[in-house]
VMD Tcl script that draws the C-alpha trace (Angstrom):
set ca {
  {0.00 0.00 0.00}
  {2.85 2.37 0.80}
  {4.28 1.79 -2.69}
  {0.94 2.84 -4.20}
  {0.87 6.08 -2.17}
  {4.50 6.74 -3.09}
  {3.69 6.29 -6.78}
  {0.70 8.65 -6.50}
  {2.89 11.19 -4.69}
  {5.51 10.98 -7.44}
  {2.91 11.61 -10.14}
  {1.49 14.59 -8.25}
  {4.96 16.11 -7.68}
  {6.11 15.64 -11.27}
  {2.79 16.54 -12.94}
  {1.21 18.87 -10.39}
  {0.34 21.48 -13.02}
  {-1.71 19.02 -15.05}
  {-3.35 17.58 -11.93}
  {-4.38 21.09 -10.88}
  {-5.76 21.87 -14.33}
  {-7.68 18.59 -14.36}
  {-9.30 19.34 -11.00}
  {-10.15 22.87 -12.10}
  {-11.57 21.60 -15.40}
  {-13.83 19.08 -13.66}
  {-15.14 21.76 -11.32}
  {-15.87 24.21 -14.13}
  {-17.53 21.51 -16.24}
  {-20.02 20.52 -13.58}
  {-20.67 24.16 -12.57}
  {-21.53 25.13 -16.16}
  {-18.88 27.85 -16.23}
  {-16.35 26.14 -18.45}
  {-17.22 27.83 -21.77}
  {-17.25 31.44 -20.42}
  {-14.03 30.80 -18.51}
  {-12.35 29.27 -21.55}
  {-13.24 32.30 -23.67}
  {-11.69 34.59 -21.04}
  {-8.59 32.46 -20.50}
  {-7.69 31.74 -24.12}
  {-5.87 35.09 -24.71}
  {-4.08 34.89 -21.36}
  {-3.13 31.25 -21.89}
  {-1.87 31.94 -25.39}
  {0.38 34.73 -24.13}
  {1.78 32.53 -21.35}
  {2.27 29.60 -23.74}
  {4.09 31.70 -26.33}
  {6.15 33.38 -23.60}
  {7.37 30.04 -22.27}
  {8.28 28.86 -25.78}
  {10.08 32.14 -26.53}
  {12.04 31.91 -23.25}
  {13.16 28.35 -23.97}
  {14.18 29.24 -27.49}
  {16.15 32.19 -26.13}
  {18.01 30.05 -23.57}
  {18.78 27.45 -26.24}
  {20.01 30.12 -28.66}
  {22.34 31.93 -26.26}
  {23.73 28.63 -24.94}
  {24.39 27.41 -28.47}
  {26.09 30.73 -29.24}
  {28.26 30.47 -26.11}
  {29.19 26.84 -26.86}
  {30.10 27.69 -30.45}
  {32.68 30.14 -29.10}
  {34.51 27.51 -27.00}
  {37.77 26.33 -28.60}
  {38.52 22.68 -28.00}
  {41.73 20.73 -28.36}
  {42.48 16.99 -28.35}
  {45.43 16.03 -26.16}
  {47.09 12.64 -26.48}
  {48.53 11.33 -23.22}
  {51.40 8.93 -23.85}
  {51.90 7.00 -20.59}
  {55.37 6.32 -19.24}
  {57.04 3.01 -19.93}
  {56.77 2.09 -16.26}
  {53.49 2.98 -14.58}
  {54.22 2.20 -10.96}
  {51.44 4.26 -9.39}
  {47.95 3.01 -8.60}
  {44.80 4.51 -10.18}
  {44.69 6.75 -7.11}
  {47.06 9.03 -9.04}
  {44.50 9.35 -11.84}
  {41.83 10.07 -9.22}
  {43.90 12.99 -7.97}
  {44.41 14.21 -11.53}
  {40.66 14.19 -12.25}
  {39.96 16.02 -9.02}
  {42.54 18.76 -9.47}
  {42.39 19.24 -13.25}
  {38.76 18.70 -14.26}
  {36.54 19.58 -11.31}
  {35.83 23.25 -11.98}
  {32.70 23.90 -9.92}
  {31.25 27.42 -10.09}
  {27.88 29.05 -9.63}
  {26.81 31.00 -12.69}
  {25.09 34.32 -12.02}
  {21.88 35.42 -13.68}
  {23.66 37.59 -16.24}
  {26.12 34.82 -17.14}
  {23.48 32.12 -17.43}
  {20.46 33.93 -18.90}
  {22.10 36.68 -20.97}
  {25.51 35.33 -21.97}
  {24.42 31.67 -22.08}
  {27.40 30.48 -20.00}
  {27.62 26.75 -19.35}
  {30.01 24.58 -17.39}
  {32.84 23.06 -19.39}
  {32.72 19.35 -20.12}
  {35.61 17.02 -20.88}
  {35.98 13.75 -22.73}
  {38.26 10.97 -21.48}
  {38.90 8.66 -24.40}
  {40.64 5.45 -25.41}
  {40.97 4.75 -29.13}
  {42.44 1.97 -31.19}
  {43.54 2.90 -34.71}
  {44.48 -0.24 -36.67}
  {45.31 -1.88 -33.33}
  {47.43 1.02 -31.98}
  {46.01 2.04 -28.58}
  {45.96 5.70 -27.55}
  {44.71 7.70 -24.57}
  {43.13 11.10 -25.25}
  {41.52 14.01 -23.41}
  {39.36 16.49 -25.29}
  {39.22 19.77 -23.39}
  {38.58 23.49 -23.84}
  {41.82 25.31 -24.59}
  {41.24 27.58 -21.58}
  {42.14 24.75 -19.19}
  {44.71 23.00 -21.38}
  {47.66 24.23 -19.30}
  {45.97 23.10 -16.08}
  {45.49 19.60 -17.50}
  {49.10 19.39 -18.64}
  {50.40 20.62 -15.28}
  {48.31 18.19 -13.25}
  {49.12 15.27 -15.55}
  {52.84 15.87 -15.14}
  {52.32 16.25 -11.39}
  {50.96 12.70 -11.16}
  {52.89 11.10 -14.06}
  {56.19 13.03 -14.45}
  {57.45 10.70 -17.20}
  {54.29 10.92 -19.34}
  {54.05 12.97 -22.52}
  {51.17 15.31 -23.37}
  {50.87 16.51 -26.95}
  {48.24 18.23 -29.11}
  {46.99 16.01 -31.94}
  {44.38 16.16 -34.65}
  {40.98 14.72 -33.80}
  {41.23 11.05 -34.77}
  {37.51 10.84 -35.56}
  {38.03 13.02 -38.63}
  {39.64 10.07 -40.42}
  {36.12 8.62 -40.81}
  {34.21 10.94 -43.12}
  {30.76 9.39 -42.69}
  {28.88 6.12 -42.41}
  {26.63 5.67 -45.42}
  {25.98 3.41 -48.39}
  {28.45 5.43 -50.45}
  {31.13 5.66 -47.77}
  {34.00 3.20 -47.44}
  {33.18 2.79 -43.72}
  {30.74 0.70 -41.73}
  {30.03 1.41 -38.08}
  {28.16 0.44 -34.95}
  {27.87 2.23 -31.64}
  {25.97 2.32 -28.38}
  {25.73 4.22 -25.13}
  {25.69 2.95 -21.56}
  {23.53 3.57 -18.53}
  {23.56 2.36 -14.94}
  {21.56 -0.72 -14.03}
  {20.52 0.84 -10.70}
  {20.36 4.39 -9.27}
  {23.70 6.18 -9.11}
  {23.76 5.81 -5.33}
  {24.93 2.23 -5.95}
  {28.62 2.27 -6.98}
  {30.40 0.30 -9.67}
  {33.20 -2.12 -8.86}
  {36.31 0.05 -8.58}
  {40.07 -0.36 -8.44}
  {39.78 -0.44 -4.63}
  {37.69 -3.61 -4.91}
  {40.49 -5.09 -7.03}
  {43.09 -4.22 -4.38}
  {44.98 -1.71 -6.55}
  {44.81 0.94 -3.83}
  {47.39 -1.08 -1.91}
  {49.96 -0.94 -4.76}
  {50.66 -4.69 -4.95}
  {53.61 -6.03 -6.90}
  {53.14 -6.10 -10.66}
  {52.80 -9.88 -10.84}
  {49.90 -9.78 -8.36}
  {47.96 -6.92 -9.95}
  {44.50 -7.54 -11.42}
  {43.73 -4.41 -13.41}
  {40.12 -4.05 -14.66}
  {41.19 -1.88 -17.60}
  {43.35 -4.68 -19.01}
  {40.51 -6.38 -20.97}
  {39.70 -3.06 -22.65}
  {43.28 -2.39 -23.76}
  {43.76 -6.02 -24.83}
  {40.63 -5.90 -27.00}
  {41.63 -2.58 -28.53}
  {45.13 -3.88 -29.22}
  {43.81 -6.92 -31.09}
  {42.28 -4.95 -33.98}
  {43.57 -5.38 -37.51}
  {44.37 -2.85 -40.23}
  {41.27 -0.96 -41.34}
  {39.53 -1.30 -37.95}
  {39.01 1.34 -35.26}
  {37.44 1.12 -31.82}
  {36.65 4.13 -29.64}
  {35.32 4.78 -26.15}
  {34.56 8.20 -24.67}
  {33.62 9.08 -21.09}
  {32.21 12.62 -21.09}
  {32.13 14.35 -17.71}
  {31.25 17.65 -16.08}
  {30.99 18.52 -12.34}
  {27.68 17.16 -11.11}
  {24.75 19.51 -10.71}
  {22.06 16.85 -10.97}
  {19.01 17.45 -8.78}
  {16.41 15.05 -7.39}
  {12.87 15.80 -6.20}
  {12.15 15.85 -2.46}
  {9.22 13.52 -1.85}
  {6.49 15.10 0.25}
  {8.18 18.42 0.99}
  {8.91 19.63 -2.54}
  {12.16 21.20 -3.65}
  {15.29 19.41 -4.72}
  {18.41 17.78 -3.31}
  {21.77 16.73 -4.76}
  {23.14 13.28 -5.48}
  {24.89 12.90 -2.12}
  {21.60 13.40 -0.27}
  {19.95 11.02 -2.74}
  {22.52 8.42 -1.70}
  {21.43 8.72 1.94}
  {17.80 8.40 0.88}
  {18.56 5.27 -1.14}
  {20.40 3.73 1.84}
  {17.41 4.40 4.09}
  {15.10 2.91 1.47}
  {17.30 -0.19 1.23}
  {17.27 -0.66 5.03}
  {13.59 0.21 5.50}
  {12.36 -3.43 5.65}
  {14.82 -4.05 8.47}
  {14.10 -0.84 10.43}
  {11.96 -0.75 13.57}
  {10.87 2.44 15.36}
  {10.28 1.76 19.07}
  {7.71 3.45 21.29}
  {10.32 5.71 22.87}
  {11.27 7.04 19.41}
  {14.56 5.19 19.08}
  {15.33 3.47 15.79}
  {16.62 -0.08 15.57}
  {18.06 -1.48 12.33}
  {18.69 -5.20 12.04}
  {19.97 -5.56 8.50}
  {21.32 -8.92 7.30}
  {25.06 -9.22 6.94}
  {25.01 -9.39 3.14}
  {23.88 -5.73 3.05}
  {26.88 -4.47 5.01}
  {29.17 -4.31 1.99}
  {26.55 -2.56 -0.15}
  {25.65 0.10 2.39}
  {29.30 0.79 3.20}
  {30.20 1.17 -0.48}
  {27.19 3.47 -1.03}
  {28.26 5.64 1.88}
  {31.86 5.68 0.64}
  {30.78 6.79 -2.84}
  {29.13 9.93 -1.46}
  {32.35 10.99 0.30}
  {34.10 11.77 -3.00}
  {33.25 14.41 -5.58}
  {30.95 13.41 -8.42}
  {30.71 14.10 -12.13}
  {27.69 13.93 -14.40}
  {28.77 11.26 -16.86}
  {27.83 9.92 -20.28}
  {29.54 6.93 -21.92}
  {29.55 6.11 -25.64}
  {31.49 3.54 -27.70}
  {31.91 3.01 -31.43}
  {33.36 0.39 -33.73}
  {34.14 1.61 -37.25}
  {35.95 -0.27 -39.99}
  {36.44 -0.34 -43.71}
  {33.70 -2.46 -45.24}
  {36.12 -5.17 -46.30}
  {37.61 -5.33 -42.76}
  {34.38 -5.10 -40.70}
  {34.32 -7.89 -38.11}
  {31.00 -8.69 -36.44}
  {32.80 -10.46 -33.58}
  {34.62 -7.27 -32.61}
  {31.31 -5.43 -32.55}
  {29.93 -8.03 -30.13}
  {33.08 -7.86 -28.00}
  {32.79 -4.07 -27.71}
  {29.33 -4.39 -26.17}
  {30.79 -6.33 -23.24}
  {33.94 -4.37 -22.39}
  {32.54 -3.05 -19.09}
  {31.49 -6.36 -17.52}
  {34.42 -6.30 -15.06}
  {33.00 -3.16 -13.42}
  {29.72 -4.86 -12.54}
  {28.96 -5.77 -8.93}
  {25.79 -7.93 -8.78}
  {24.97 -6.64 -5.29}
  {25.52 -3.02 -6.27}
  {25.61 -1.64 -9.81}
  {26.80 -2.13 -13.35}
  {26.81 -0.59 -16.81}
  {24.15 -1.64 -19.32}
  {24.22 -0.78 -22.99}
  {21.35 1.08 -24.62}
  {20.71 3.17 -27.74}
  {22.54 0.61 -29.87}
  {22.58 1.55 -33.55}
  {20.84 -1.60 -34.74}
  {17.44 -2.76 -35.95}
  {15.84 -2.86 -32.45}
  {17.05 0.62 -31.46}
  {13.53 1.94 -30.82}
  {12.51 -0.92 -28.57}
  {11.29 -4.48 -28.97}
  {7.65 -3.38 -29.29}
  {8.42 -1.33 -32.41}
  {8.97 -3.01 -35.73}
  {12.62 -3.53 -36.65}
  {14.31 -0.73 -38.52}
  {15.44 -1.18 -42.10}
  {19.13 -1.38 -42.93}
  {18.92 2.10 -44.44}
  {17.69 3.60 -41.14}
  {20.23 1.63 -39.11}
  {22.96 3.29 -41.19}
  {21.38 6.69 -40.45}
  {21.52 5.94 -36.71}
  {25.17 4.88 -36.96}
  {26.08 8.07 -38.82}
  {24.24 10.16 -36.21}
  {26.17 8.49 -33.44}
  {29.41 9.16 -35.31}
  {28.52 12.86 -35.36}
  {27.52 12.83 -31.69}
  {30.79 11.10 -30.81}
  {32.73 13.68 -32.81}
  {30.84 16.54 -31.12}
  {31.27 14.89 -27.69}
  {27.59 15.62 -27.07}
  {25.61 14.52 -24.03}
  {24.76 17.57 -21.95}
  {23.54 20.25 -24.38}
  {21.60 18.70 -27.24}
  {20.55 20.39 -30.44}
  {16.94 21.53 -30.74}
  {16.16 18.59 -33.04}
  {17.49 16.13 -30.47}
  {15.48 17.77 -27.67}
  {12.17 17.77 -29.55}
  {12.32 14.61 -31.64}
  {13.76 11.71 -29.67}
  {12.61 8.31 -28.47}
  {11.81 9.75 -25.00}
  {9.61 12.69 -25.99}
  {7.82 10.66 -28.68}
  {6.02 7.82 -26.92}
  {5.95 4.33 -28.37}
  {2.37 4.50 -29.76}
  {3.35 7.62 -31.71}
  {6.50 5.95 -33.01}
  {4.33 3.73 -35.21}
  {2.91 6.88 -36.84}
  {6.07 8.99 -37.20}
  {8.58 6.25 -38.08}
  {7.57 6.08 -41.77}
  {8.23 9.84 -42.10}
  {11.31 10.48 -39.96}
  {13.61 8.64 -37.60}
  {13.66 10.00 -34.00}
  {16.96 10.69 -32.30}
  {18.15 8.38 -29.52}
  {17.98 10.16 -26.16}
  {21.21 9.73 -24.20}
  {21.39 8.85 -20.52}
  {23.68 10.61 -18.04}
  {24.38 9.63 -14.46}
  {26.67 10.47 -11.54}
  {30.01 8.71 -11.05}
  {32.53 9.78 -8.46}
  {36.25 10.23 -9.15}
  {37.11 6.77 -7.88}
  {34.78 5.15 -10.40}
  {36.04 7.38 -13.22}
  {39.68 6.66 -12.38}
  {38.84 2.96 -12.58}
  {37.32 3.35 -16.04}
  {40.16 5.55 -17.38}
  {43.72 5.10 -16.17}
  {47.04 3.87 -17.50}
  {47.64 0.13 -17.13}
  {50.72 -1.10 -15.30}
  {53.63 -3.14 -16.61}
  {51.78 -6.42 -16.10}
  {49.86 -5.61 -19.30}
  {52.21 -6.44 -22.17}
  {50.33 -5.01 -25.16}
  {52.94 -4.04 -27.77}
  {50.49 -1.76 -29.59}
  {49.95 0.45 -26.53}
  {52.11 3.49 -27.14}
  {54.39 4.32 -24.22}
  {57.34 6.61 -23.63}
  {60.33 4.41 -24.49}
  {62.84 6.08 -22.21}
  {62.73 8.09 -19.03}
  {63.08 11.83 -19.45}
  {65.67 13.36 -17.12}
  {65.45 16.89 -15.77}
  {68.27 19.27 -16.78}
  {71.07 19.71 -14.24}
  {70.68 22.55 -11.83}
  {74.19 23.93 -12.40}
  {73.75 24.94 -16.03}
  {75.38 28.32 -16.85}
  {72.94 31.18 -17.28}
}
mol new
graphics top color blue
foreach p $ca { graphics top sphere $p radius 0.5 }
foreach p [lrange $ca 0 end-1] q [lrange $ca 1 end] { graphics top cylinder $p $q radius 0.2 }
display resetview
């Protein structure tokens, strides 16, 4: 019964305007006043409706104008030959270099269209050669270089051309075929992924005892043949995600949502005594989950979107590699906690199992769209077409009607990961991983002597 009331409460909170209008409409209908009231309200309602649309168009326009003025650069990070540090070093890098949290004022946000910067952490395999990249605004390029050298003094950071430009398009006429998908969390973001701490890498074990979860990714990427490319991008920005407060209204952040999810998980085992004290008798198997949930909220979080692509020349396209790419994040799954699930795959069932399969022509259109979205590193500020015409705003019954005329965009999913989870997904593997196609600095760079003549 409590679940029913909670569901009703959620509907009222999320759709309170429509509920209020429905109640008002029923009252006016039975009182016989609905037609006179409608005639009086039509001009006022039209003005409000057009004002809301104009305001949203204005915000979209000034944001798009601001974003178009941001200069981006792709940095390749060549790891040192000997990576002796744990992923904790990458966690410190992400914290110091990429977490630029600031509150935008009214003038900045609503007149200048200012947005928070977002960054893309990427791993790419070009003909089997594995590379690590960061795509960043040029304004923070020096900060990224400084912090990378602070954690990995022997690494090399260099500006390179965007590797995605080597693939012109995916079409019937193009020489390329492609497939891509995005990922979402299996459970709410309060439940953490399996991280490098769970694999014992925080203790810096000897190389022969290390079990690095990024190894399967690099091994797969290093196994590609000539004419094949495989890409993964993790797009992040400091988290500003908000959640509704049930019952009281308002919003709260993801750390408070974590506490709420823990209380919800322990609710069946919670007993409130007559004197007001609370007793929780949770089974032992929940200890690990609740502790990991609490630990996640103690570190800073980023709004995150994950996208992968496999592109290859048509004569080199390997369906097995496409299937392997779908499963590269299995090692981060914890059955008791959380995991990454693929969605928005560019294939015939992209619009859901209840919708008829897409033709090969439309599957190619989806693949080319995802190529463009990958190249734009889009997740947080969609184009107007993506906002209005996607598989979330157009419900499944309507998809039957609109699908013959146009193909809706696939709505991406973003979620909160903390720096520990991100450092697990994107860090340099240690020496135990012997992939010859992973580019590394061949020799150690020595600092110049301090007694050089001036």
